[in-house]
N, C-alpha and C positions, 0 to 999 in steps of 0.2 A: 355539400354532408346530404342528404336525405331530407324531404320534407319530412320524417318524423324525426330525424335528429335535432332538425331545430325549431319543433316548438320542442322541444325534452331543454332545450339550452333555457339558461340563465340570462336576461337581459343588463349590461352594463349601466350603474345607475346614470337618472340622466341623459342619459341619450334617446330621441323620438326616430334615428333610420342612419341606416347603418350604409356604405361606403364601399365595399371592397375593389381590389384590384388584383391583377395574379401576377403568381409570384417574377413574374418578367420585370414589371414596373421596376426602371432606374428613378435614382434620388429625383434625378432632377427631375421630371414627370412628377416625382409626388409635388416636391419643393415649389412647381410651376402652378401646379394647381390649387393648394394650399394656398397658397398668395391670392390668382386670383378669387377663392373666396372669399379668402378674408378681406381684403380689398373692396370685390364689390361687392357685399354682400357683410357687411360687421355689426349684422344684427346675431347672425351664427356659431354659436359656441361647436369649435373642431379641437376633437380628440386627435390626433396618427397613434395606431397602438397598430405590431405585430405579431401578428403567431408563431410561435417560435419552432412548432413541428411544421406543420406545409407553410412559413415562409412569407404568411397572404399577411401583406398589408391591409389596415382599413382605418378608415374617420365616422368618428364616432362622433351625429354632430347635432345638439340639441337646440335652442333659444333660452332667453330668458323668459317674465312671461307678464313682464313691459315688450318684446318685441314680441311678443305672438299677438299682443296684442293691435301693436300695431302694421299684423301684417293682418288681420283679420277684420282692421279694416282698409288696408291696402283689394283685399281683393274681394268687399261686400261682405264679409262670412258673417247670416241673416244668423241669432242668437232670441231665443225668450225672453218680452224683457217683461218690467215688473208687474206688478196689478193697479195700482199708483199710479201707474205714467198709460197706464191706456192696453198692457197684454198684450197677446198676440208676437207673431215673430217680428221682426226687426232688423237687414242691417245693422251690423257694427260699425257707431262710429266715436273714435280717440274722448269729442267733443261733452259729448253726449250722456261717458260708462257709467254714469250713477243711474243711469232706466233700465239697465241689466243683471239682470239675473244673477244672481253667486260669482256681482263680479270680485267685491273680496275676497273669495276666494281660494287660493290661485291651483290648487288641488282639486273644483271639479268646476271650476267654471268652462275652460276646455278640457273636450276629450281624448281621449289617444288621437282616433283618426281626424278628429279639425287637427291638431299640431301639426300630423305630422302634415297632413295635406298644406298650409301653412308653410314649411320647413320646404316641401317635396316641392311647391307653387320658387319658393326664390329660387330653385336649384337649378328648377326648370329657364329660367330666364336670369341666366350666368350670361351675360351678352357678350361679344371677343365685340372689340374696337380693330379699325383700320388697323389690317398690316401688320398683326394677331399671327402665331406660326406655335405648333410643340411637334419638333422634330421635322417632320412629314406631312404633317398635317396645315395647310392653311383656311385659316376660317374666312367666311366671308365681314365685312361689318356684320354690327346686327348679330347674327349665327349664335344660336345658342350652343353653349360651350361645353356643357357634360349629357345632351344627350347626345350626339358628336358624338363625345372619341367612350361613350356608350356603346355608338356604331359600330366606335372601327375598333370595337374589345378593348383600348384603355385599360377603362372603368368594365368590370367585372358584369358589378350588383350594384343597385340603390331602392333597395325598400329600406318597408317601415318595419321595427321589431315590437315582441309582442309582448303584453303584459301576461306575465302568467298569471295572474292570483285572478283579473276577469274572466280568463282563460277558465277558467278552475266552474268558477259560480257560475257561468256560460255550462260549463259540463256538467254543471247535476240541471240544471235548471234548464238548459236548455236537449244536448244529447245523448244524455240519459234519462231524461223524466219520459212518462211512457203518460197516452192518454189526459197528458197536459196539455194547451195554451203554449206555444210559442211564445219567449219575453221578446217580443220584438221592437221594446223602448229598449230593452236591453240593444238585439240587436244594432235601432241604431244605431245608441248613440255609440259601439265597436266598433259595426262596420262600413259606416256611414247609412245615410239617407235610398243608395240605392238597393245594396244587398237587405235590407229588411223588407222595403216595398217588392221585391223579389218573391223571396220567404213568406210573406201576410201573403200577396199570390197563390204562393203551394200550396200554404194549410190554406186556403181556403176552397182552392181549385179541389184539396186529395178530399177535400166536407164532403162540396156539391158533388164527388164520384160514385156519395154514398147512396146519393138519390135514384139513379138510373139503376148502379149494381142491383138494388132491393127492388125494385118495380123490372128491374127486365127478371132478377130468380124468378120472385114470383108469377113471372107471363111463362114463363118457359117452367118451371117446374106445371102447371093449370094446362099447361095447351097439351091438345088431342094430338097424336103419331098425324090426323090425317094430313093431307094438302091443304085443303081446306080451311081449318083449323087456324096450321101453321100459314098461311098466308095472310091470315085476318091479326095474328098477333103479331109479325112483320107491321104492320099496316099499323096496328096501337104504336108502338112499341115509339115508329116510328115518329109522331106523330108526337109523344112524350117526346122526343128527343128532340123537335121544333123548343116548342115551348118551356125544354128545361134549357136549355140554350138558353136562349130568349130571357129568362128571369133571368140566370147567369151571369151572363153580359151585364143586361141591367146592375142588378146587383151589385156588384163587382166594382162599378162605376162608381158607385157611392161610399162604397165601401174607403176604394182605393181614394177616392175625395178627400175623406174624414181624417187616414192617412195623409196625404197630402196633409191636408192642414193643419194635424198634429205636428208633426215634423217641417213645418214652414217651407214646402216647397208648393204652395198650392200655383200660388198668387205670385209664381216668381218663372220669368219666360225660360224661355231651352238655354238657351244665347248667352244667360247668366249665370247659369250653370257651372260651364262647363269657361275655363280656364281657355285665351288664344291658346289654341296647339305651338310648340315654345318649338318647334321641325320647322315653320311655318317661314321666308325670307320673301323679300319685296323692298322695293326703292320707299323710305321713310316721307311721310305727307303730314298734309295736318289735315284732319276726320273732316266733310263736307256737313258730317253729322253733328258729332259732341266738340269739334273742337278744337279735340286735343293729340298729341302727336299716336301714326303709327304707322305699321307699317302695312304695302297696299302690294300687290299682284294683280298686274291688268289681267282681267279677264279670256280674251283675247289668244293667248299667247299660253291661259290653261285649256282652251279647247281646242288648238292649235294641237298641247300634244300630245292632248284623249284621239285626236282622231289624229294625228300622223305616228304618236307611236300607242298607248294603251290598247287601241281598236287590233290593230295588225301583232301587237303582241296575244291577245285575246285571243284574237282568231289564229292563232301561228299557236295558242296553245291547248286551243281543243279538238285541232287541223290531230294536231301530237296524241291528246289522249284516240281520238279515233280512233287513230290508225294503230293507234300500240292497244287495243281492244279488238278490234279485227283481225291481225293478226293475233291473239293471245285465241282467236274464238279458230281460227283457219288453222293452230300447232292444235288444237282440241280434236278438230276432227280427225287431223291427218292420223294422230295415237290411236286414236277410236276403231279407223278403217284398217288400222297392224297387227293383226291377233298372235302372233305371236308375241306382241311388245309382256316386257312380265305387268303385270297385278301393277308394283307402285310405281312404276308409269306410266301405267294413266292422270298418278295424280299429278306432274309434272304443269304440262298449264295452268293448273290450276293457282296452283304454288308459285307457275312466273307471273300470274297478273296480281298474284296480294303485294308478292317486291315488286314490280311496277309502279302498279297501285300506294303501294310506299312511298317508294324512291319521290312521285311526281306530288306526291303532295307535301313532299319537304321542299324540294323543287322550287311547285308554282306560289306556296307559300312567304319566301323569298323573296318572287317576283311579286309574286299580290302588293306585298311592304312596299317593295322601290318607287314597283308604280304611286303608290298610295305618297305619299313619301313626293313622288318630283310631280305626281300629275294636277296635287290639292296642296298648293303653294298660294 
């Protein structure tokens, strides 16, 4: 379905994440995965649905409030603390759940994206045991099951569902609003801190651009037509831009820190914001830093792959692009040198170049994904 069609759909109640399968999926695959999810992630509630028109199966995934609280503790989700307990933001702990704001309200304690992040974390960290396989897919011990099945095409999509009630409110207060401040707190609650921070920066940048635009317009209006006057105005405008860009960066540092403190990410290290990549493979060991069990991949193997595989593949791709581009330029010169050719054929090299660029983009994207997965273990 198209993006707009998905926006018009009404999600099934008590569903946070939807997992769909191709219409050729057999019952054995569905039952195998369903059994692994229910045994490996007992916190999840999974309902199996079948669309009679498209013949597509789907798993509707959600979790109880108590399970989400344990998941928030597991991933260290930061939540606001009540004022009587010091306020601010703190990683959630089930042992001290009473200190957090709105803990008594199941509907408002977790935002939709927080619920979906917890469920996604569980799904992506469902790992295979030694010797497990599904049809011709043989899993490594500890390998994430769902990302591997998604990469093989067994799972068609795994995506969170929108909440129409919140979308309609954001449509009125954000998309359709004119000359009004962005509802950044609502954007943060629904889409997360990263999306909210991006739009906060975009709004700040757009507002800041008013100053050079106004100053440049005034300067252009009063500039004389002689060369000396134009040169002076160019120097003045250049000096203004230097001052403006410096002030812009310093002000954004303050504004960004304010948002980071407000949304609870100011004192959080970048490594702890992102969960470990589920596709990471390695041998299990006890971490010398945290004394916890972790997957470890020797750095020398990663460097060896980068030198013997990544670098040659990248050089080959660059060489291929260069030769194809050079060939198109030669074709362009050949076409222009033939005067008898119809006018429409003179555009042939440009069309060929556009097709080549589009095709190379798709091919190189797949190569980049493969190199990233293989070289960053």
